[in-house]
PDB file of N, CA, C, O and CB in Angstrom:
ATOM      1  N   MET A   1       5.879  -2.222  23.852  1.00  0.00           N
ATOM      2  CA  MET A   1       4.787  -2.393  24.747  1.00  0.00           C
ATOM      3  C   MET A   1       4.176  -3.340  24.064  1.00  0.00           C
ATOM      4  O   MET A   1       3.866  -3.182  22.884  1.00  0.00           O
ATOM      5  CB  MET A   1       3.936  -1.225  25.083  1.00  0.00           C
ATOM      6  N   ASP A   2       3.899  -4.599  24.841  1.00  0.00           N
ATOM      7  CA  ASP A   2       2.881  -5.550  24.139  1.00  0.00           C
ATOM      8  C   ASP A   2       1.395  -5.013  23.983  1.00  0.00           C
ATOM      9  O   ASP A   2       0.892  -4.545  25.005  1.00  0.00           O
ATOM     10  CB  ASP A   2       2.800  -6.894  24.966  1.00  0.00           C
ATOM     11  N   PRO A   3       0.691  -5.025  22.909  1.00  0.00           N
ATOM     12  CA  PRO A   3      -0.390  -4.639  22.293  1.00  0.00           C
ATOM     13  C   PRO A   3      -1.712  -4.951  23.684  1.00  0.00           C
ATOM     14  O   PRO A   3      -2.574  -4.172  24.091  1.00  0.00           O
ATOM     15  CB  PRO A   3      -0.491  -5.600  20.698  1.00  0.00           C
ATOM     16  N   LEU A   4      -1.450  -6.182  24.066  1.00  0.00           N
ATOM     17  CA  LEU A   4      -2.352  -6.647  25.152  1.00  0.00           C
ATOM     18  C   LEU A   4      -2.013  -5.837  26.596  1.00  0.00           C
ATOM     19  O   LEU A   4      -2.910  -5.271  27.221  1.00  0.00           O
ATOM     20  CB  LEU A   4      -2.144  -8.323  25.322  1.00  0.00           C
ATOM     21  N   THR A   5      -0.874  -5.849  26.961  1.00  0.00           N
ATOM     22  CA  THR A   5      -0.473  -5.213  27.943  1.00  0.00           C
ATOM     23  C   THR A   5      -1.144  -3.742  27.817  1.00  0.00           C
ATOM     24  O   THR A   5      -1.809  -3.364  28.781  1.00  0.00           O
ATOM     25  CB  THR A   5       1.005  -5.293  27.977  1.00  0.00           C
ATOM     26  N   ARG A   6      -1.011  -2.859  26.659  1.00  0.00           N
ATOM     27  CA  ARG A   6      -1.247  -1.440  26.486  1.00  0.00           C
ATOM     28  C   ARG A   6      -2.803  -1.362  26.752  1.00  0.00           C
ATOM     29  O   ARG A   6      -3.245  -0.359  27.311  1.00  0.00           O
ATOM     30  CB  ARG A   6      -0.767  -0.869  24.968  1.00  0.00           C
ATOM     31  N   LEU A   7      -3.653  -2.390  26.369  1.00  0.00           N
ATOM     32  CA  LEU A   7      -5.017  -2.530  26.505  1.00  0.00           C
ATOM     33  C   LEU A   7      -5.521  -2.763  27.712  1.00  0.00           C
ATOM     34  O   LEU A   7      -6.610  -2.304  28.057  1.00  0.00           O
ATOM     35  CB  LEU A   7      -5.439  -3.403  25.786  1.00  0.00           C
ATOM     36  N   LEU A   8      -4.779  -3.498  28.467  1.00  0.00           N
ATOM     37  CA  LEU A   8      -5.174  -3.556  30.168  1.00  0.00           C
ATOM     38  C   LEU A   8      -4.945  -2.344  30.825  1.00  0.00           C
ATOM     39  O   LEU A   8      -5.738  -1.850  31.626  1.00  0.00           O
ATOM     40  CB  LEU A   8      -4.297  -4.623  31.050  1.00  0.00           C
ATOM     41  N   ILE A   9      -3.603  -1.734  30.417  1.00  0.00           N
ATOM     42  CA  ILE A   9      -3.307  -0.587  31.214  1.00  0.00           C
ATOM     43  C   ILE A   9      -4.502   0.384  30.610  1.00  0.00           C
ATOM     44  O   ILE A   9      -5.130   1.017  31.459  1.00  0.00           O
ATOM     45  CB  ILE A   9      -1.639  -0.009  31.027  1.00  0.00           C
ATOM     46  N   GLN A  10      -4.754   0.504  29.684  1.00  0.00           N
ATOM     47  CA  GLN A  10      -6.053   1.812  29.227  1.00  0.00           C
ATOM     48  C   GLN A  10      -7.100   1.241  29.780  1.00  0.00           C
ATOM     49  O   GLN A  10      -7.830   2.156  30.163  1.00  0.00           O
ATOM     50  CB  GLN A  10      -6.494   2.165  27.438  1.00  0.00           C
ATOM     51  N   MET A  11      -7.644   0.051  30.068  1.00  0.00           N
ATOM     52  CA  MET A  11      -8.721  -0.359  30.645  1.00  0.00           C
ATOM     53  C   MET A  11      -8.866  -0.078  32.051  1.00  0.00           C
ATOM     54  O   MET A  11     -10.006   0.175  32.441  1.00  0.00           O
ATOM     55  CB  MET A  11      -8.824  -1.577  30.424  1.00  0.00           C
ATOM     56  N   ALA A  12      -7.833  -0.076  32.961  1.00  0.00           N
ATOM     57  CA  ALA A  12      -7.524   0.097  34.093  1.00  0.00           C
ATOM     58  C   ALA A  12      -7.810   1.479  34.284  1.00  0.00           C
ATOM     59  O   ALA A  12      -8.683   1.874  35.057  1.00  0.00           O
ATOM     60  CB  ALA A  12      -6.301  -0.328  34.355  1.00  0.00           C
ATOM     61  N   GLN A  13      -7.074   2.233  33.578  1.00  0.00           N
ATOM     62  CA  GLN A  13      -7.179   3.954  33.563  1.00  0.00           C
ATOM     63  C   GLN A  13      -8.601   4.095  33.119  1.00  0.00           C
ATOM     64  O   GLN A  13      -9.115   4.979  33.805  1.00  0.00           O
ATOM     65  CB  GLN A  13      -6.024   4.870  32.377  1.00  0.00           C
ATOM     66  N   TRP A  14      -9.254   3.715  32.462  1.00  0.00           N
ATOM     67  CA  TRP A  14     -10.838   3.904  32.367  1.00  0.00           C
ATOM     68  C   TRP A  14     -11.528   3.423  33.422  1.00  0.00           C
ATOM     69  O   TRP A  14     -12.568   4.029  33.679  1.00  0.00           O
ATOM     70  CB  TRP A  14     -11.454   3.259  31.222  1.00  0.00           C
ATOM     71  N   TRP A  15     -11.229   2.452  34.147  1.00  0.00           N
ATOM     72  CA  TRP A  15     -12.161   1.942  35.593  1.00  0.00           C
ATOM     73  C   TRP A  15     -11.821   2.838  36.518  1.00  0.00           C
ATOM     74  O   TRP A  15     -12.652   3.240  37.333  1.00  0.00           O
ATOM     75  CB  TRP A  15     -11.844   0.378  36.300  1.00  0.00           C
ATOM     76  N   ARG A  16     -10.609   3.241  36.506  1.00  0.00           N
ATOM     77  CA  ARG A  16     -10.387   4.417  37.559  1.00  0.00           C
ATOM     78  C   ARG A  16     -10.877   5.789  37.360  1.00  0.00           C
ATOM     79  O   ARG A  16     -11.338   6.395  38.328  1.00  0.00           O
ATOM     80  CB  ARG A  16      -9.016   4.617  37.751  1.00  0.00           C
ATOM     81  N   HIS A  17     -10.817   6.399  36.067  1.00  0.00           N
ATOM     82  CA  HIS A  17     -11.390   7.348  35.678  1.00  0.00           C
ATOM     83  C   HIS A  17     -12.188   7.390  34.243  1.00  0.00           C
ATOM     84  O   HIS A  17     -11.712   7.504  33.113  1.00  0.00           O
ATOM     85  CB  HIS A  17     -10.501   8.162  35.807  1.00  0.00           C
ATOM     86  N   PRO A  18     -13.446   7.273  34.621  1.00  0.00           N
ATOM     87  CA  PRO A  18     -14.089   6.787  33.297  1.00  0.00           C
ATOM     88  C   PRO A  18     -14.083   8.111  32.360  1.00  0.00           C
ATOM     89  O   PRO A  18     -14.149   9.249  32.824  1.00  0.00           O
ATOM     90  CB  PRO A  18     -15.745   6.152  33.544  1.00  0.00           C
ATOM     91  N   PRO A  19     -13.989   7.790  30.900  1.00  0.00           N
ATOM     92  CA  PRO A  19     -14.194   9.035  30.060  1.00  0.00           C
ATOM     93  C   PRO A  19     -15.779   9.325  30.199  1.00  0.00           C
ATOM     94  O   PRO A  19     -16.767   8.728  30.626  1.00  0.00           O
ATOM     95  CB  PRO A  19     -13.698   8.792  28.392  1.00  0.00           C
ATOM     96  N   GLY A  20     -15.422  10.795  29.495  1.00  0.00           N
ATOM     97  CA  GLY A  20     -16.958  11.631  29.491  1.00  0.00           C
ATOM     98  C   GLY A  20     -17.972  10.529  28.508  1.00  0.00           C
ATOM     99  O   GLY A  20     -17.697   9.462  27.959  1.00  0.00           O
ATOM    100  N   ARG A  21     -19.146  11.273  28.576  1.00  0.00           N
ATOM    101  CA  ARG A  21     -20.122  10.553  27.993  1.00  0.00           C
ATOM    102  C   ARG A  21     -20.092  10.589  26.238  1.00  0.00           C
ATOM    103  O   ARG A  21     -20.499   9.651  25.554  1.00  0.00           O
ATOM    104  CB  ARG A  21     -21.443  11.133  28.619  1.00  0.00           C
ATOM    105  N   ARG A  22     -19.507  11.904  25.666  1.00  0.00           N
ATOM    106  CA  ARG A  22     -19.196  12.094  24.492  1.00  0.00           C
ATOM    107  C   ARG A  22     -18.008  11.044  23.852  1.00  0.00           C
ATOM    108  O   ARG A  22     -18.093  10.470  22.767  1.00  0.00           O
ATOM    109  CB  ARG A  22     -18.872  13.466  24.495  1.00  0.00           C
ATOM    110  N   LYS A  23     -16.971  10.962  24.746  1.00  0.00           N
ATOM    111  CA  LYS A  23     -15.971   9.893  24.277  1.00  0.00           C
ATOM    112  C   LYS A  23     -16.134   8.480  24.450  1.00  0.00           C
ATOM    113  O   LYS A  23     -15.590   7.598  23.785  1.00  0.00           O
ATOM    114  CB  LYS A  23     -14.821  10.106  24.842  1.00  0.00           C
ATOM    115  N   ALA A  24     -17.150   8.311  25.665  1.00  0.00           N
ATOM    116  CA  ALA A  24     -17.881   6.843  25.508  1.00  0.00           C
ATOM    117  C   ALA A  24     -18.640   6.493  24.318  1.00  0.00           C
ATOM    118  O   ALA A  24     -18.724   5.353  23.860  1.00  0.00           O
ATOM    119  CB  ALA A  24     -18.871   6.636  26.563  1.00  0.00           C
ATOM    120  N   VAL A  25     -19.276   7.703  23.767  1.00  0.00           N
ATOM    121  CA  VAL A  25     -20.377   7.392  22.848  1.00  0.00           C
ATOM    122  C   VAL A  25     -19.437   7.190  21.439  1.00  0.00           C
ATOM    123  O   VAL A  25     -19.856   6.392  20.601  1.00  0.00           O
ATOM    124  CB  VAL A  25     -21.658   8.733  22.788  1.00  0.00           C
ATOM    125  N   VAL A  26     -18.512   7.719  21.257  1.00  0.00           N
ATOM    126  CA  VAL A  26     -17.236   7.637  19.739  1.00  0.00           C
ATOM    127  C   VAL A  26     -16.564   6.341  19.972  1.00  0.00           C
ATOM    128  O   VAL A  26     -16.010   5.750  19.045  1.00  0.00           O
ATOM    129  CB  VAL A  26     -15.716   9.059  19.682  1.00  0.00           C
ATOM    130  N   ILE A  27     -16.594   5.876  21.184  1.00  0.00           N
ATOM    131  CA  ILE A  27     -15.701   4.767  21.343  1.00  0.00           C
ATOM    132  C   ILE A  27     -16.448   3.374  20.836  1.00  0.00           C
ATOM    133  O   ILE A  27     -15.986   2.492  20.113  1.00  0.00           O
ATOM    134  CB  ILE A  27     -15.247   4.695  22.916  1.00  0.00           C
ATOM    135  N   LEU A  28     -17.751   3.470  21.451  1.00  0.00           N
ATOM    136  CA  LEU A  28     -18.804   2.602  21.290  1.00  0.00           C
ATOM    137  C   LEU A  28     -19.263   2.483  19.786  1.00  0.00           C
ATOM    138  O   LEU A  28     -19.366   1.367  19.276  1.00  0.00           O
ATOM    139  CB  LEU A  28     -19.904   3.055  22.171  1.00  0.00           C
ATOM    140  N   ALA A  29     -19.538   3.624  19.079  1.00  0.00           N
ATOM    141  CA  ALA A  29     -19.604   3.754  17.675  1.00  0.00           C
ATOM    142  C   ALA A  29     -18.651   3.232  16.973  1.00  0.00           C
ATOM    143  O   ALA A  29     -18.986   2.575  15.987  1.00  0.00           O
ATOM    144  CB  ALA A  29     -19.677   4.919  17.308  1.00  0.00           C
ATOM    145  N   ALA A  30     -17.494   3.352  17.228  1.00  0.00           N
ATOM    146  CA  ALA A  30     -16.267   2.978  16.382  1.00  0.00           C
ATOM    147  C   ALA A  30     -16.184   1.470  16.567  1.00  0.00           C
ATOM    148  O   ALA A  30     -15.934   0.805  15.562  1.00  0.00           O
ATOM    149  CB  ALA A  30     -14.830   3.755  16.862  1.00  0.00           C
ATOM    150  N   LEU A  31     -16.390   0.756  17.908  1.00  0.00           N
ATOM    151  CA  LEU A  31     -16.440  -0.675  17.903  1.00  0.00           C
ATOM    152  C   LEU A  31     -17.757  -1.320  17.176  1.00  0.00           C
ATOM    153  O   LEU A  31     -17.747  -2.406  16.597  1.00  0.00           O
ATOM    154  CB  LEU A  31     -16.360  -1.122  19.372  1.00  0.00           C
ATOM    155  N   LEU A  32     -18.633  -0.656  17.276  1.00  0.00           N
ATOM    156  CA  LEU A  32     -20.122  -1.134  16.360  1.00  0.00           C
ATOM    157  C   LEU A  32     -19.591  -1.027  15.086  1.00  0.00           C
ATOM    158  O   LEU A  32     -19.609  -2.056  14.410  1.00  0.00           O
ATOM    159  CB  LEU A  32     -21.667  -0.074  16.473  1.00  0.00           C
ATOM    160  N   LEU A  33     -19.055   0.122  14.529  1.00  0.00           N
ATOM    161  CA  LEU A  33     -18.989  -0.012  12.983  1.00  0.00           C
ATOM    162  C   LEU A  33     -17.820  -1.065  12.763  1.00  0.00           C
ATOM    163  O   LEU A  33     -17.825  -1.757  11.745  1.00  0.00           O
ATOM    164  CB  LEU A  33     -18.651   1.526  12.173  1.00  0.00           C
ATOM    165  N   SER A  34     -16.864  -1.181  13.675  1.00  0.00           N
ATOM    166  CA  SER A  34     -15.876  -2.192  13.118  1.00  0.00           C
ATOM    167  C   SER A  34     -16.411  -3.735  13.099  1.00  0.00           C
ATOM    168  O   SER A  34     -15.989  -4.486  12.220  1.00  0.00           O
ATOM    169  CB  SER A  34     -14.537  -2.116  14.015  1.00  0.00           C
ATOM    170  N   PHE A  35     -17.388  -4.226  14.123  1.00  0.00           N
ATOM    171  CA  PHE A  35     -18.078  -5.434  13.977  1.00  0.00           C
ATOM    172  C   PHE A  35     -19.064  -5.625  13.101  1.00  0.00           C
ATOM    173  O   PHE A  35     -19.411  -6.744  12.723  1.00  0.00           O
ATOM    174  CB  PHE A  35     -18.539  -5.747  14.984  1.00  0.00           C
ATOM    175  N   LEU A  36     -19.680  -4.333  12.645  1.00  0.00           N
ATOM    176  CA  LEU A  36     -20.378  -4.328  11.456  1.00  0.00           C
ATOM    177  C   LEU A  36     -19.555  -4.480  10.252  1.00  0.00           C
ATOM    178  O   LEU A  36     -20.108  -5.142   9.374  1.00  0.00           O
ATOM    179  CB  LEU A  36     -21.111  -3.183  11.373  1.00  0.00           C
ATOM    180  N   LEU A  37     -18.621  -4.133  10.031  1.00  0.00           N
ATOM    181  CA  LEU A  37     -17.919  -4.039   8.629  1.00  0.00           C
ATOM    182  C   LEU A  37     -17.284  -5.750   8.868  1.00  0.00           C
ATOM    183  O   LEU A  37     -17.483  -6.618   8.017  1.00  0.00           O
ATOM    184  CB  LEU A  37     -16.478  -2.444   8.439  1.00  0.00           C
ATOM    185  N   VAL A  38     -16.695  -5.953   9.857  1.00  0.00           N
ATOM    186  CA  VAL A  38     -16.336  -7.569   9.893  1.00  0.00           C
ATOM    187  C   VAL A  38     -17.491  -8.355   9.911  1.00  0.00           C
ATOM    188  O   VAL A  38     -17.333  -9.449   9.370  1.00  0.00           O
ATOM    189  CB  VAL A  38     -15.508  -8.034  11.156  1.00  0.00           C
ATOM    190  N   GLY A  39     -18.729  -8.113  10.414  1.00  0.00           N
ATOM    191  CA  GLY A  39     -19.763  -9.241   9.686  1.00  0.00           C
ATOM    192  C   GLY A  39     -20.184  -9.081   8.452  1.00  0.00           C
ATOM    193  O   GLY A  39     -20.696 -10.012   7.831  1.00  0.00           O
ATOM    194  N   ILE A  40     -20.037  -8.005   7.997  1.00  0.00           N
ATOM    195  CA  ILE A  40     -20.499  -7.716   6.208  1.00  0.00           C
ATOM    196  C   ILE A  40     -19.657  -8.608   5.379  1.00  0.00           C
ATOM    197  O   ILE A  40     -19.895  -9.344   4.422  1.00  0.00           O
ATOM    198  CB  ILE A  40     -20.148  -5.967   5.541  1.00  0.00           C
ATOM    199  N   GLU A  41     -18.442  -8.263   6.152  1.00  0.00           N
ATOM    200  CA  GLU A  41     -17.277  -9.221   5.206  1.00  0.00           C
ATOM    201  C   GLU A  41     -17.302 -10.601   5.310  1.00  0.00           C
ATOM    202  O   GLU A  41     -16.904 -11.266   4.353  1.00  0.00           O
ATOM    203  CB  GLU A  41     -15.785  -8.963   5.564  1.00  0.00           C
ATOM    204  N   ARG A  42     -17.786 -11.251   6.523  1.00  0.00           N
ATOM    205  CA  ARG A  42     -17.823 -12.594   6.863  1.00  0.00           C
ATOM    206  C   ARG A  42     -19.129 -13.133   6.041  1.00  0.00           C
ATOM    207  O   ARG A  42     -19.120 -14.301   5.650  1.00  0.00           O
ATOM    208  CB  ARG A  42     -17.889 -12.789   8.512  1.00  0.00           C
ATOM    209  N   ILE A  43     -20.055 -12.438   5.822  1.00  0.00           N
ATOM    210  CA  ILE A  43     -21.224 -12.808   5.267  1.00  0.00           C
ATOM    211  C   ILE A  43     -21.169 -12.726   3.903  1.00  0.00           C
ATOM    212  O   ILE A  43     -21.376 -13.751   3.253  1.00  0.00           O
ATOM    213  CB  ILE A  43     -22.238 -12.115   5.733  1.00  0.00           C
ATOM    214  N   VAL A  44     -20.894 -11.546   3.272  1.00  0.00           N
ATOM    215  CA  VAL A  44     -20.739 -11.322   1.698  1.00  0.00           C
ATOM    216  C   VAL A  44     -19.523 -11.531   1.118  1.00  0.00           C
ATOM    217  O   VAL A  44     -19.449 -11.893  -0.056  1.00  0.00           O
ATOM    218  CB  VAL A  44     -21.040 -10.020   1.295  1.00  0.00           C
ATOM    219  N   GLY A  45     -18.297 -11.297   1.983  1.00  0.00           N
ATOM    220  CA  GLY A  45     -17.159 -11.865   1.251  1.00  0.00           C
ATOM    221  C   GLY A  45     -16.417 -10.617   0.999  1.00  0.00           C
ATOM    222  O   GLY A  45     -16.966  -9.519   1.087  1.00  0.00           O
ATOM    223  N   TRP A  46     -15.049 -10.784   0.655  1.00  0.00           N
ATOM    224  CA  TRP A  46     -14.199  -9.710   0.341  1.00  0.00           C
ATOM    225  C   TRP A  46     -14.481  -9.364  -1.289  1.00  0.00           C
ATOM    226  O   TRP A  46     -14.678 -10.321  -2.038  1.00  0.00           O
ATOM    227  CB  TRP A  46     -12.608 -10.145   0.695  1.00  0.00           C
ATOM    228  N   PRO A  47     -14.499  -8.130  -1.779  1.00  0.00           N
ATOM    229  CA  PRO A  47     -14.503  -8.145  -3.273  1.00  0.00           C
ATOM    230  C   PRO A  47     -13.322  -8.242  -3.856  1.00  0.00           C
ATOM    231  O   PRO A  47     -12.241  -7.916  -3.366  1.00  0.00           O
ATOM    232  CB  PRO A  47     -15.064  -7.071  -3.816  1.00  0.00           C
ATOM    233  N   SER A  48     -13.580  -8.812  -5.190  1.00  0.00           N
ATOM    234  CA  SER A  48     -12.330  -9.339  -5.818  1.00  0.00           C
ATOM    235  C   SER A  48     -11.622  -8.106  -6.457  1.00  0.00           C
ATOM    236  O   SER A  48     -10.614  -8.282  -7.141  1.00  0.00           O
ATOM    237  CB  SER A  48     -12.650 -10.510  -6.945  1.00  0.00           C
ATOM    238  N   TRP A  49     -12.029  -7.114  -6.287  1.00  0.00           N
ATOM    239  CA  TRP A  49     -11.258  -5.582  -6.777  1.00  0.00           C
ATOM    240  C   TRP A  49     -10.406  -5.322  -5.934  1.00  0.00           C
ATOM    241  O   TRP A  49      -9.453  -4.645  -6.320  1.00  0.00           O
ATOM    242  CB  TRP A  49     -12.108  -4.231  -6.869  1.00  0.00           C
ATOM    243  N   LEU A  50     -10.443  -5.705  -4.683  1.00  0.00           N
ATOM    244  CA  LEU A  50      -9.554  -5.335  -3.478  1.00  0.00           C
ATOM    245  C   LEU A  50      -8.730  -6.305  -3.132  1.00  0.00           C
ATOM    246  O   LEU A  50      -7.967  -6.266  -2.167  1.00  0.00           O
ATOM    247  CB  LEU A  50     -10.251  -4.999  -2.301  1.00  0.00           C
ATOM    248  N   ARG A  51      -8.867  -7.279  -3.970  1.00  0.00           N
ATOM    249  CA  ARG A  51      -7.762  -8.514  -3.625  1.00  0.00           C
ATOM    250  C   ARG A  51      -6.202  -7.812  -4.301  1.00  0.00           C
ATOM    251  O   ARG A  51      -6.046  -6.925  -5.141  1.00  0.00           O
ATOM    252  CB  ARG A  51      -8.323 -10.344  -4.637  1.00  0.00           C
ATOM    253  N   THR A  52      -5.287  -8.563  -3.599  1.00  0.00           N
ATOM    254  CA  THR A  52      -3.792  -8.283  -4.240  1.00  0.00           C
ATOM    255  C   THR A  52      -3.599  -9.612  -4.615  1.00  0.00           C
ATOM    256  O   THR A  52      -4.124 -10.651  -4.214  1.00  0.00           O
ATOM    257  CB  THR A  52      -2.490  -7.661  -3.213  1.00  0.00           C
ATOM    258  N   GLU A  53      -2.520  -9.327  -5.688  1.00  0.00           N
ATOM    259  CA  GLU A  53      -1.872 -10.410  -6.419  1.00  0.00           C
ATOM    260  C   GLU A  53      -0.577 -10.250  -5.787  1.00  0.00           C
ATOM    261  O   GLU A  53      -0.057  -9.172  -5.499  1.00  0.00           O
ATOM    262  CB  GLU A  53      -1.875 -10.322  -8.055  1.00  0.00           C
ATOM    263  N   PRO A  54       0.001 -11.642  -5.556  1.00  0.00           N
ATOM    264  CA  PRO A  54       1.348 -11.526  -5.266  1.00  0.00           C
ATOM    265  C   PRO A  54       2.203 -11.301  -6.126  1.00  0.00           C
ATOM    266  O   PRO A  54       2.196 -11.798  -7.252  1.00  0.00           O
ATOM    267  CB  PRO A  54       1.747 -12.401  -4.757  1.00  0.00           C
ATOM    268  N   VAL A  55       3.298 -10.279  -5.549  1.00  0.00           N
ATOM    269  CA  VAL A  55       4.283  -9.955  -6.609  1.00  0.00           C
ATOM    270  C   VAL A  55       5.537 -10.483  -6.313  1.00  0.00           C
ATOM    271  O   VAL A  55       6.005 -10.341  -5.183  1.00  0.00           O
ATOM    272  CB  VAL A  55       4.434  -8.542  -6.832  1.00  0.00           C
ATOM    273  N   PRO A  56       6.223 -11.161  -7.320  1.00  0.00           N
ATOM    274  CA  PRO A  56       7.503 -11.964  -6.994  1.00  0.00           C
ATOM    275  C   PRO A  56       8.524 -10.736  -6.805  1.00  0.00           C
ATOM    276  O   PRO A  56       8.534  -9.613  -7.309  1.00  0.00           O
ATOM    277  CB  PRO A  56       8.000 -13.138  -8.305  1.00  0.00           C
ATOM    278  N   ILE A  57       9.462 -11.432  -5.800  1.00  0.00           N
ATOM    279  CA  ILE A  57      10.528 -10.701  -5.354  1.00  0.00           C
ATOM    280  C   ILE A  57      11.911 -11.129  -6.254  1.00  0.00           C
ATOM    281  O   ILE A  57      12.489 -12.216  -6.211  1.00  0.00           O
ATOM    282  CB  ILE A  57      10.659 -10.972  -3.759  1.00  0.00           C
ATOM    283  N   HIS A  58      12.238 -10.028  -7.021  1.00  0.00           N
ATOM    284  CA  HIS A  58      13.414 -10.144  -7.771  1.00  0.00           C
ATOM    285  C   HIS A  58      14.807 -10.017  -6.982  1.00  0.00           C
ATOM    286  O   HIS A  58      15.075  -8.931  -6.467  1.00  0.00           O
ATOM    287  CB  HIS A  58      13.326  -9.129  -8.805  1.00  0.00           C
ATOM    288  N   ARG A  59      15.557 -10.920  -6.891  1.00  0.00           N
ATOM    289  CA  ARG A  59      16.808 -10.588  -6.284  1.00  0.00           C
ATOM    290  C   ARG A  59      17.998 -10.632  -7.011  1.00  0.00           C
ATOM    291  O   ARG A  59      18.249 -11.561  -7.779  1.00  0.00           O
ATOM    292  CB  ARG A  59      17.001 -11.326  -5.283  1.00  0.00           C
ATOM    293  N   LEU A  60      18.910  -9.483  -6.779  1.00  0.00           N
ATOM    294  CA  LEU A  60      20.219  -9.540  -7.466  1.00  0.00           C
ATOM    295  C   LEU A  60      21.002 -10.656  -7.428  1.00  0.00           C
ATOM    296  O   LEU A  60      21.220 -11.059  -6.285  1.00  0.00           O
ATOM    297  CB  LEU A  60      20.988  -8.626  -7.050  1.00  0.00           C
ATOM    298  N   PRO A  61      21.547 -11.352  -8.409  1.00  0.00           N
ATOM    299  CA  PRO A  61      22.417 -12.280  -8.205  1.00  0.00           C
ATOM    300  C   PRO A  61      23.734 -12.134  -7.442  1.00  0.00           C
ATOM    301  O   PRO A  61      24.485 -13.101  -7.315  1.00  0.00           O
ATOM    302  CB  PRO A  61      22.629 -12.655  -9.289  1.00  0.00           C
TER     303      PRO A  61
END
């Protein structure tokens, strides 16, 4: 199933049957944490020790 379709179905289910307060707080905290990490990565940049080097693919002749 397409991720966007899955998201829309989940949002429709939450609209009809809203999650409890604890689950809503956990979801909101996860979203805020992810936005915070993306913001830090955009401002500061990605650390060089986390960068990957391209590995050549050796094919059999």
